[in-house]
DRENTOR-621595 format. One record per residue: residue number from 1; residue in one letter; x, y, z of N, C-alpha, C, O in turn. Coordinates in steps of 0.001 Angstrom, whole numbers, plus 500000, padded with zeros to 6 digits. Example, Ala and Ser with C-alpha at 12.3 -4.5 7.8 and 13.67 -1.06 7.14 Angstrom:
BEGIN
 marmar drenmi     nx     ny     nz    cax    cay    caz     cx     cy     cz     ox     oy     oz
      1      A 513190 494310 507800 512300 495500 507800 513200 496700 507800 514236 496681 508465
      2      S 512850 497750 507080 513670 498940 507140 512900 500030 507870 513409 501138 508039
This chain:
BEGIN
 marmar drenmi     nx     ny     nz    cax    cay    caz     cx     cy     cz     ox     oy     oz
      1      M 497425 482314 508038 497801 480970 507811 497195 480205 508658 496886 480435 509827
      2      T 496996 479051 507861 496618 477891 508979 497380 477389 509426 498497 477352 508911
      3      P 497021 476639 510864 498237 475785 511302 499021 474782 510868 500124 474423 511280
      4      E 498292 474325 509923 499249 473016 509560 500233 473518 508443 500972 472748 507829
      5      K 500163 475292 508166 501073 475550 507003 502367 475834 508045 503474 475407 507718
      6      L 502205 476518 509223 503213 476738 510176 504350 476171 510016 505279 476955 509818
      7      P 504647 474865 510035 505626 474164 510226 506447 474534 508728 507625 474887 508786
      8      Q 505772 474431 507454 506550 474924 506687 506707 476038 506528 507563 476259 505671
      9      E 506153 477138 507081 506545 478375 506935 507984 478522 507936 508935 479217 507579
     10      S 507970 477974 508858 509017 477755 510123 510507 477234 509253 511585 477785 509476
     11      A 510369 476219 508358 511298 475407 507817 511620 476300 506630 512725 476054 506146
     12      W 510954 477252 506051 511089 477841 504873 511966 479425 505250 512789 480095 504625
     13      Q 511421 479539 506332 512431 480566 506998 513711 480582 507439 514546 481485 507502
     14      E 513736 479029 507841 515185 478577 508131 516120 478349 507233 517307 478611 507429
     15      N 515726 477914 506323 516108 477747 505172 516946 479154 504593 518118 479321 504254
     16      I 515958 479916 504642 516066 481431 503837 517301 481971 504981 518213 482505 504350
     17      L 517510 481969 506211 518273 482789 506829 519544 481866 506804 520605 482491 506791
     18      N 519643 480413 506794 520758 479805 506143 521562 480427 504703 522708 480876 504710
     19      A 520898 480356 503802 521061 480381 502704 521706 482186 502717 522769 482545 502211
     20      L 520695 483090 503450 521658 484355 503590 523051 484353 503974 523872 484895 503235
     21      Y 523520 483616 505411 524696 483153 505751 525810 482701 504818 526911 483242 504714
     22      Y 525342 481564 504109 526047 481733 502882 526317 482737 501733 527178 482646 500858
     23      A 525367 483747 501926 525465 484502 500732 526879 485181 500990 527837 485292 500225
     24      F 526727 485568 502203 527730 486522 503004 529531 485794 503031 530669 486199 502792
     25      A 528868 484536 503472 530133 483739 503475 531085 483672 501786 532291 483509 501599
     26      A 529983 483868 500804 530416 483830 499554 531172 485469 499627 532397 485586 499656
     27      S 530484 486345 499643 531094 487459 499611 530297 489081 500335 529072 489160 500432
     28      D 530766 489665 500557 529865 490803 501172 528697 491609 500015 527629 492179 500238
     29      A 529567 491316 498530 528634 491883 497618 527316 490943 497321 526229 491488 497127
     30      E 527450 489534 497292 526612 488573 496908 525354 488682 498444 524132 488826 498408
     31      G 526097 488572 499410 525211 488724 500553 524171 490154 500831 523016 490095 501253
     32      R 524928 491419 500467 523910 492463 500396 522874 492285 499077 521784 492856 499047
     33      V 523230 491653 498284 522251 491616 497101 521247 490642 497652 520036 490843 497742
     34      Y 521762 489795 497932 520635 488518 498509 519814 489086 499392 518622 488827 499228
     35      F 520142 489890 500415 519566 490561 501381 518384 491550 500945 517226 491468 501354
     36      L 518793 492334 500203 517957 493211 499437 516848 492710 498772 515745 493238 498918
     37      N 517008 491832 498121 516171 490870 497233 515198 490378 498391 514043 490804 498428
     38      L 515614 489592 499216 514571 489143 500630 513868 490502 501190 512718 490303 501582
     39      V 514259 491633 501286 513611 492451 501907 512000 492846 500993 510784 492775 501167
     40      L 512912 493241 500059 512096 493528 498677 510782 492945 498438 509695 493520 498480
     41      E 511100 491398 498112 510072 490379 497797 509056 490365 499074 507828 490398 498995
     42      N 509941 490303 500427 508964 490222 501110 508564 491028 501969 508302 490628 503103
     43      F 508425 492393 501599 508228 493782 502258 506361 493444 502546 505898 493204 503661
     44      N 505777 493488 501631 504284 493141 501689 503808 491872 501823 502621 491676 501564
     45      K 504635 490801 502243 503649 489404 502510 504113 488672 503376 503510 487685 503798
     46      R 505609 489152 503899 505889 488701 505633 506929 489624 506229 508131 489382 506333
     47      P 506095 491047 506715 506777 491880 507270 507568 491339 509040 508585 491736 509609
     48      A 506591 490370 509410 507468 489892 511027 508739 489155 510432 509676 489474 511164
     49      F 509097 488479 509630 510120 488121 508997 511345 488773 508496 512466 488285 508349
     50      L 510974 489823 508290 512074 490986 507860 513552 491098 509220 514781 491027 509239
     51      T 512111 491361 510431 512988 491503 511612 514335 490363 511683 515489 490649 512001
     52      K 513862 489142 511327 514701 487793 511407 515722 488109 510726 516743 487745 511309
     53      L 516014 488854 509317 516601 489079 508631 517121 490170 508849 518047 490383 508068
     54      Y 516919 491077 509664 517764 492085 510384 519230 491456 511498 520452 491601 511514
     55      E 518246 490767 512267 518962 490021 513154 519952 489057 512557 521088 489317 512951
     56      Q 519906 488194 511869 520806 487268 510783 521828 488203 510484 522901 487883 510996
     57      V 521857 489361 509758 522956 489791 508974 523580 490359 510741 524712 489953 511003
     58      A 522983 491105 511691 523815 491713 512868 524429 490428 513282 525560 490515 513759
     59      A 523748 488927 513162 524547 487975 513889 526195 487657 513063 527325 487546 513538
     60      I 525788 487600 511959 527068 487338 510969 527862 488520 511100 529089 488423 511103
     61      R 527324 489565 511203 528280 490719 511432 529352 490760 512681 530534 491097 512619
     62      A 528510 490265 513989 528976 490225 515201 530220 489342 515325 531359 489527 515755
     63      E 529353 487980 514606 530636 486658 514592 531971 486981 513962 532985 486457 514425
     64      D 532058 488077 512603 533142 488459 512425 533927 487517 511691 535127 487778 511596
     65      I 533459 486380 511103 533929 485559 510110 534171 486137 509074 535263 486462 508607
     66      F 532619 486357 508479 532644 486467 507147 532026 488136 507156 531118 488495 507906
     67      K 532727 489046 506160 532940 490434 506167 531395 490673 505761 530794 489997 504925
     68      V 530778 491906 506601 529683 492790 506404 530129 493745 506310 530727 494174 507297
     69      S 530069 494593 505044 530906 495852 504824 529899 496873 505462 528705 496674 505237
     70      E 530234 497864 506176 529510 499392 506433 528414 499729 505113 527381 500298 505464
     71      E 528514 499517 504075 527538 499667 502755 526548 498537 503030 525418 498772 502604
     72      S 526679 497619 503512 525645 496341 503646 525026 496788 505025 523796 496766 505068
     73      W 525634 497152 506051 525018 497315 507389 524258 498778 507055 523129 498882 507535
     74      A 524640 499633 506472 523908 500815 506368 522335 500224 505884 521305 500539 506482
     75      W 522381 499216 504563 521356 499175 504389 520511 498341 505148 519334 498399 504792
     76      V 520803 497436 506270 520074 496871 507443 519462 497600 508119 518247 497503 508290
     77      E 520327 498626 508724 519535 500070 509178 518462 501007 508466 517414 501532 508842
     78      F 518984 500992 507598 517817 502067 506618 516481 500848 506783 515376 501187 507206
     79      W 516749 499662 506446 515150 499152 506688 514554 499398 507694 513493 500010 507811
     80      K 515459 498750 508800 515089 498780 510376 514200 499883 510279 512987 499698 510375
     81      Q 514674 500990 510100 513584 502424 510579 513022 502921 509125 512753 504117 509008
     82      F 512848 502092 508079 511931 502611 507030 510295 503078 507385 509688 502453 508255
     83      K 509958 503659 507009 508347 504432 507370 507700 505135 505704 508041 506055 504961
     84      L 506848 504310 505706 506692 504467 504468 505512 506032 503994 505186 506499 502903
     85      S 505167 506428 505462 504220 507645 505375 504798 508577 506536 504132 509446 507099
     86      D 505899 508327 506767 506766 509616 507899 507257 510601 506920 508346 510449 506365
     87      K 506497 511594 506696 506883 512797 505674 508129 513378 505947 508758 513836 504993
     88      E 508637 513448 507162 509479 513972 507536 510765 512885 506764 511421 513471 505902
     89      K 511122 511506 506992 511689 510543 506636 511925 510634 504776 512940 510808 504102
     90      I 510431 510419 504389 510314 510468 502676 511538 511135 501933 512396 510345 501541
     91      P 511755 512574 501666 512894 512763 500863 514183 512122 501061 514935 512056 500089
     92      A 514564 511618 502234 515958 511212 502425 515582 509612 502100 516393 508907 501501
     93      Q 514447 509163 502489 514052 507420 501874 514382 507507 500540 515418 506960 500162
     94      I 513588 508180 499658 513385 508273 498196 514660 508713 497582 514774 508538 496369
     95      T 515608 509242 498218 516974 509428 497748 517662 508233 497777 518232 507971 496718
     96      R 517811 507238 498881 518349 506443 499174 517532 504963 498447 518117 503882 498393
     97      L 516595 505100 498106 516279 503881 497515 516120 504181 495887 515598 503289 495218
     98      Q 516608 505567 495130 516677 505522 494078 518156 505072 493538 518460 504884 492360
     99      S 518843 504969 494469 520185 504246 494141 519848 502856 493441 520461 502568 492414
    100      L 518889 501980 493964 518811 500508 493898 518049 500443 492349 518390 499555 491568
    101      R 517038 501405 491978 516947 501519 490618 517539 501051 489385 516954 500431 488497
    102      E 518889 501443 489413 519763 500521 488277 520293 499302 488696 520970 498714 487853
    103      E 520141 498711 489913 520854 497527 490462 520774 496384 489383 519602 496009 489425
    104      A 521297 495814 488651 520770 494935 488015 520817 493378 488396 520450 492422 487713
    105      T 521334 493395 489587 521294 492269 490153 519894 491605 491018 519570 490445 491271
    106      L 519142 493186 491382 518013 492876 491858 516681 492187 491100 516359 492514 489958
    107      S 515974 491220 491865 514611 490441 490752 513975 491395 490199 514039 492568 490567
    108      R 513052 490803 488910 512332 491530 488804 511087 492125 489687 510675 493283 489755
    109      E 510523 490655 490493 509512 491261 491644 510318 492239 492836 509514 492900 493493
    110      S 511472 492398 493142 512294 493105 494099 512218 494819 493510 511855 495791 494173
    111      Q 512772 494803 491792 512163 495846 491151 511004 496759 491028 511010 497984 490913
    112      G 509795 495757 491082 508311 496121 491340 508072 496282 492609 507169 497107 492748
    113      I 508373 495968 493379 508132 496215 494805 508977 497792 495234 508461 498767 495780
    114      L 510036 497671 494897 510917 499174 494907 510299 500298 494140 510321 501427 494628
    115      H 509581 500008 492617 509317 501462 492214 507437 501434 492958 506716 502432 492944
    116      F 507151 500517 493341 506154 500928 494389 505834 501513 495500 504897 502244 495822
    117      L 507145 500905 496288 507648 501873 497426 507867 503378 496965 507338 504320 497555
    118      L 508612 503505 495971 509096 504778 495944 508070 505572 495106 508385 506710 494757
    119      A 506617 504962 494682 505670 505807 493973 505000 506112 495473 504945 507329 495650
    120      F 504616 505555 496299 503937 505390 497256 504410 506902 497964 503594 507817 498077
    121      M 505772 507021 498398 506364 507887 498848 505747 509270 498024 504841 510040 498345
    122      E 506380 509246 497178 506112 510325 496041 504434 510876 496621 504122 511858 497295
    123      A 503560 509727 495997 502129 510158 496479 501902 510629 497839 501004 511452 498020
    124      E 502650 510184 498883 502527 510605 500128 502683 512084 500356 501963 512696 501145
    125      R 503722 512693 499586 503923 514063 499731 503537 515100 498432 504090 516103 497980
    126      G 502457 514440 498108 501748 515169 496657 502190 514964 495649 501456 515373 494750
    127      E 503057 514517 495324 503760 514517 493699 503472 513355 493136 504092 512293 493192
    128      H 502067 513745 492354 501183 512247 491869 501538 512099 490654 501388 511022 490077
    129      Q 502170 513378 489961 502498 512800 488520 503722 512021 488501 503917 511375 487471
    130      A 504557 511949 489395 505744 511469 489506 505730 510038 490124 506582 509155 490029
    131      A 504651 510041 490719 503945 508735 491504 503164 507877 489918 503579 506837 489405
    132      A 502346 508456 489597 501756 507676 488509 502785 507172 487725 502546 506074 487222
    133      Q 504151 507803 487420 505051 507282 486484 505445 506116 487263 505457 505034 486675
    134      L 505734 506160 488364 506704 505175 488911 505765 504242 489366 506399 503340 489914
    135      Y 504362 503982 489414 503533 503191 489515 503294 502561 488095 503103 501356 487930
    136      E 503318 503343 487248 503483 502365 485661 504698 501318 485603 504613 500107 485400
    137      Q 505562 501895 485773 506924 501178 485558 507029 499798 486865 507440 498652 486682
    138      S 506531 500380 488088 506151 498902 488669 505215 497988 488135 505393 496797 488387
    139      A 504398 498277 487549 503220 497467 486950 504222 496739 485677 503850 495605 485375
    140      Q 505289 497201 485005 505673 496473 484328 506744 495533 484468 507174 494717 483653
    141      F 507186 495846 485922 507762 494839 486740 507448 493622 487245 508134 492602 487199
    142      L 506168 493807 487826 505115 493104 488453 503907 493482 488244 503360 494373 488894
    143      P 503255 492692 487103 502235 493002 486092 501018 492532 487118 499985 493199 487063
    144      N 501075 491493 487991 499650 490572 488839 500018 491519 490332 499591 490736 491181
    145      F 500368 492305 490835 500360 493262 491601 499052 494006 491621 498953 494986 490883
    146      S 498014 493646 492397 497017 494493 492556 497033 495881 493223 496338 496878 493026
    147      W 498021 495638 494052 497967 497409 495153 498864 498417 494056 498675 499633 494032
    148      T 499497 497980 493487 499884 499046 492268 499200 499447 491287 499585 500317 490505
    149      Y 497881 498729 491210 496866 499452 489910 495812 500452 490847 495322 501525 490495
    150      N 495678 499908 491835 494807 500799 492809 495354 501962 493403 494652 502960 493568
    151      N 496359 501930 493686 497400 503742 494049 497603 503955 492996 497290 505141 492899
    152      W 497968 503595 491954 497916 503967 490490 496748 505064 490321 496859 506285 490433
    153      G 495680 504361 490042 494213 505040 489883 494157 506273 491177 493846 507441 490946
    154      N 494438 505866 492239 494390 507263 493048 495226 508522 492465 494813 509666 492278
    155      S 496145 508143 492298 497411 509281 491572 496470 509661 490399 496079 510827 490441
    156      L 496157 509125 489660 495544 509801 488421 494294 510583 488607 493896 511562 487975
    157      G 493840 510045 489453 492582 510784 490410 492707 512092 490750 491980 513032 490428
    158      K 494156 512079 491755 494652 513576 491772 494989 514528 490959 495015 515736 491197
    159      L 495334 513802 489679 495535 514484 488821 494443 515034 487616 494658 515572 486530
    160      G 493219 514663 488287 492017 514902 487736 491835 513535 486402 490947 513545 485549
    161      Q 492702 512670 486509 492464 512071 485049 491170 510802 485979 491505 509718 486456
    162      H 489803 511366 485994 489346 509902 486357 489089 508681 485880 489148 507585 486437
    163      E 488770 509012 484686 488340 507708 483760 489631 506556 483658 489470 505337 483617
    164      Q 490688 507137 483635 491954 506231 483195 492104 505891 484881 492411 504702 484970
    165      A 492027 506334 485845 491903 505794 486982 490990 505051 487326 490960 504671 488496
    166      I 489884 504593 486301 488765 503688 486948 489478 502536 486355 489873 501564 487000
    167      E 489604 502696 485198 490491 501549 484388 491633 500932 484840 492129 500048 484142
    168      K 492173 501265 485958 493083 501015 486763 492547 500009 488063 493003 498922 488420
    169      Y 491637 500642 488508 490756 500407 489502 490231 498877 489023 490243 497835 489678
    170      Q 489814 499092 487792 488743 497692 487344 490137 496589 486925 489945 495375 486862
    171      K 491387 497144 486687 492516 495965 486751 492458 495476 488036 492178 494296 488249
    172      A 492733 496394 489059 493024 495758 490238 492018 494575 490696 492329 493425 491007
    173      I 490796 495128 490659 489741 494021 490818 489998 492609 489554 489955 491410 489828
    174      E 490164 492995 488687 490352 491853 487889 491602 491143 488607 491634 489929 488410
    175      L 492364 491524 489191 493553 490710 489556 493164 490172 490966 493689 489145 491395
    176      D 492122 490959 491778 491794 490721 493049 490445 491085 493318 490077 492076 493949
    177      P 489557 489989 492662 487972 490440 493265 487502 490831 494232 486452 491468 494307
    178      K 488263 490485 495187 487997 490807 496594 488167 492043 497238 487712 492274 498358
    179      D 488855 492901 496517 489606 494041 497039 488414 495547 496923 488108 496410 496101
    180      A 488046 495114 498384 487043 496195 498535 487680 497676 498235 486999 498470 497587
    181      K 488813 498003 498640 489116 499125 498538 489089 499727 496975 488721 500883 496769
    182      A 489455 498957 496042 489522 499235 494714 487835 499571 494173 487613 500323 493224
    183      Y 486892 498971 494848 485583 499442 494431 485382 500836 495030 484951 501797 494394
    184      Y 485746 500848 496346 485824 502005 497123 486191 503435 496266 485391 504352 496085
    185      N 487425 503399 495845 488408 504241 495195 487329 504429 493839 486880 505523 493499
    186      W 487083 503388 493288 486211 503393 492113 484999 504518 492300 484859 505547 491638
    187      G 484172 504037 493376 483316 504751 493394 483591 506712 493932 482851 507666 493692
    188      N 484727 506686 494578 484940 508133 494541 485188 508632 493310 485014 509841 493157
    189      R 485683 507747 492075 486063 508778 491083 484649 508656 490393 484347 509527 489578
    190      L 483868 507754 490631 482587 508412 489639 482150 509300 490372 481434 510046 489705
    191      G 482225 509656 491585 481610 510753 492737 482313 512192 492114 481605 513192 492233
    192      D 483485 512351 491539 484104 513415 491139 483525 513490 489694 483324 514588 489175
    193      L 483290 512468 489127 482652 512604 487334 480891 513067 487675 480037 513157 486793
    194      G 480675 513287 488995 479192 513302 488885 478212 512230 488776 477027 512471 488550
    195      Q 478659 511087 488925 477865 509697 488633 477615 509267 489911 478145 508257 490374
    196      H 476678 510112 490645 476175 509655 492208 475819 508379 492169 476666 507656 492693
    197      E 475065 507926 491828 474119 506605 491564 475004 505132 491429 475013 504096 492093
    198      E 475713 505590 490254 476726 504527 489898 477825 504360 491195 478106 503221 491568
    199      A 478445 505571 491881 479311 505696 492879 478704 504713 493774 479232 503666 494147
    200      I 477348 505224 494135 476771 504356 495183 476797 503031 495353 477016 502443 496412
    201      A 476525 502466 494091 476605 501161 493515 477849 500352 494068 477759 499244 494597
    202      K 479273 501211 493831 480482 500444 493761 480661 500846 495786 481500 500149 496357
    203      Y 480033 501701 496507 480131 501779 497807 479594 500223 498518 480069 499408 499308
    204      Q 478556 500344 497865 477769 499270 497994 478402 498034 498144 478200 497282 499097
    205      K 479290 497774 497066 479817 496449 496721 481222 496197 497969 481479 495189 498628
    206      A 481984 497649 497934 482900 497748 498685 482566 497172 500268 483347 496454 500892
    207      I 481542 497534 500664 480774 497161 501908 480469 495725 502082 480680 495070 503103
    208      E 479909 495276 500890 479461 493821 500569 480964 493188 500880 480876 492247 501670
    209      L 481807 493365 500615 482984 492420 500768 483909 492951 502296 484863 492303 502727
    210      D 483456 494071 502867 484025 494124 503951 482913 495266 504472 482688 496375 503986
    211      P 482370 494690 505489 481093 495020 506102 481432 496155 507466 480462 496714 507978
    212      K 482460 496367 507856 483124 497448 508454 483852 498505 507664 484663 499082 508387
    213      Y 483841 498879 506637 484342 499898 505899 484112 501048 506217 483035 501377 505720
    214      V 484658 502028 506917 483780 502768 507514 483829 503957 506459 482824 504667 506483
    215      N 484616 504240 505718 485116 504940 504722 484224 505155 503636 483958 506246 503131
    216      A 483652 503722 503220 482749 503924 502403 481423 504004 502885 480554 504414 502116
    217      Y 481126 503664 504078 479650 504532 504560 479465 506018 504250 478666 506548 503478
    218      Y 480591 506673 505203 480930 508027 505026 480723 508666 503473 480024 509644 503204
    219      A 481441 507932 502613 481398 508233 501026 480222 507967 500572 479935 508738 499655
    220      W 479257 507072 500852 478141 506759 500569 477019 507891 501272 475975 508238 500720
    221      G 477355 508231 502220 476500 509455 502613 476917 510667 501901 476089 511559 501724
    222      N 477910 510766 501550 478498 512358 500928 477662 512080 499316 477236 513056 498698
    223      R 477533 510934 498868 476777 510956 497420 475399 510999 497478 474730 511302 496490
    224      L 474865 510696 498658 473401 510875 498940 473204 512558 499102 472367 513274 498553
    225      G 474037 512843 499839 473603 514362 500127 473669 514764 498914 472638 515360 498602
    226      D 474771 514672 497716 474819 515457 496446 473433 515327 495586 472933 516110 494777
    227      L 472996 514050 496057 471620 513649 495556 470508 514262 496270 469374 513954 495904
    228      G 470665 515130 497288 469729 515833 498204 468718 514805 498757 467526 515105 498681
    229      R 469059 513656 499291 468831 512442 499550 469050 512812 501515 469050 511722 502087
    230      H 469152 513533 502143 469967 514317 503312 469549 513117 504474 470356 512482 505152
    231      E 468369 513021 504496 467939 511877 505425 468651 510716 505689 469236 510397 506724
    232      E 468503 509930 504309 469504 508866 503615 470884 508952 503967 471653 508038 504264
    233      A 471074 510098 503896 472712 510471 504371 473306 510599 505624 474511 510560 505873
    234      I 472152 510791 506583 472414 510863 508065 472704 509495 508377 473777 509116 508847
    235      A 471508 508601 508046 471857 506815 508349 473319 506267 507874 473922 505428 508544
    236      K 473735 506703 506903 475114 506340 506266 476263 506864 507308 477160 506132 507726
    237      Y 476091 508333 507689 476764 508783 508692 477021 507823 510103 477958 507240 510650
    238      Q 475910 508000 510264 475199 507310 511674 475923 505821 511931 476260 505337 513012
    239      K 476058 505227 510536 476504 504050 510549 478033 504022 510775 478555 503362 511673
    240      A 478686 504760 509926 480335 504917 510265 480488 505253 511409 481454 504734 511969
    241      I 479570 506309 512293 479988 506815 513604 479998 505618 514577 480819 505666 515493
    242      E 479321 504730 514500 478766 503746 515076 479826 502879 515007 480132 502334 516068
    243      L 480627 502548 513779 481910 501620 513637 482994 502101 514265 483778 501382 514885
    244      D 483140 503745 514103 484201 504192 514568 483633 505726 514970 483343 506597 514151
    245      P 483534 505854 516649 482919 507040 517240 483874 508250 517078 483590 509391 517440
    246      K 485046 507874 516490 486039 509499 516718 486003 509472 515233 487054 509990 514855
    247      F 485362 509150 514331 485428 509494 513191 484702 511022 512581 483675 511129 511912
    248      A 485607 512098 513060 485162 513486 513186 484229 513506 511451 483052 513855 511532
    249      Y 484603 513255 510439 484266 513746 509168 482717 513302 508884 481896 514001 508291
    250      A 482472 511943 509450 481032 511199 509649 480309 512515 510462 479333 513017 509903
    251      Y 480669 512979 511513 479758 513810 512660 479598 515349 511532 478549 515992 511498
    252      N 480375 515583 511003 480774 517027 510451 479512 516652 508768 478643 517449 508415
    253      G 479726 515646 508237 478259 515438 507471 477402 515273 508041 476331 515649 507563
    254      W 477419 514717 509173 475566 514334 509596 474983 516193 509797 473947 516733 509408
    255      G 476179 516750 510566 475373 518483 510741 475534 518969 509382 474732 519850 509072
    256      T 476297 518648 508570 475701 519226 507162 474365 519139 506882 473605 520100 506762
    257      S 474079 517959 506776 472790 516991 506286 471640 517870 507048 470694 518489 506561
    258      L 472055 517707 508449 470883 518220 509559 470667 519622 509102 469500 520012 509124
    259      G 471716 520560 508635 471366 521990 507968 470627 522136 506851 469816 523030 506609
    260      K 470971 521134 506117 470320 521073 504338 468533 520523 504761 467569 520521 503996
    261      L 468577 520124 506140 467491 519737 506520 466539 520550 506739 465385 520446 506323
    262      G 467207 521802 507725 466629 522851 507829 466703 523089 509797 466387 524025 510532
    263      Q 467271 521737 510037 467515 521130 511701 468500 522036 512160 469444 521530 512768
    264      H 468491 523460 511982 469974 524255 512833 469912 523646 513952 470737 523886 514833
């Protein structure tokens, strides 16, 4: 964010926080729905702003002029503790969020992000069929969100549907031509299909967009190894280690390539 936009952003946040106050002044139900829409619509855009939302509801509750029910406060506590990749929390979080899928007062954007979050957590626990279905529903609500197509492709890849996965990466790139991760994932699927040269071209594009993309160098090394070009593979593993000296997989790949070269 450029400095000249900061005052505008600050004013926007102040207006939103005031609007949240008046939503709860109207009714607890109206305040709760407004709060949930704000959290979901800003989840991937303004994570720092979410803390201010929680603080605002806490202040309204402490003021004790307008009602903030236990149900509304439970949602504040839920989002304060929400963790996308905490495998212990994921089952309970999925159950809690499922209750919002039929919430008619949520905006289409909120429903899109809601289904994206549910899909992401299903994928985290290895339920890729369920994840793929949820990503598809997310795309119906939010068709221009590139992350959905990228992650949808990953789940399809886990299901062995590599060509369908590539279609999703292509859609992600159409929406965001600078999405290095989509090129990287596309390369992985090409590798799964045995198209190693084509995969390398995608890794090269990912690195062109993000020169410090460690995983892309590592994957590039793997594809070179698949082609029997072990000395070139070692150079890519070394580059990955240069960028991340604790990247254990790159050391392992390096060792494997040395073995293939007879340097036991």
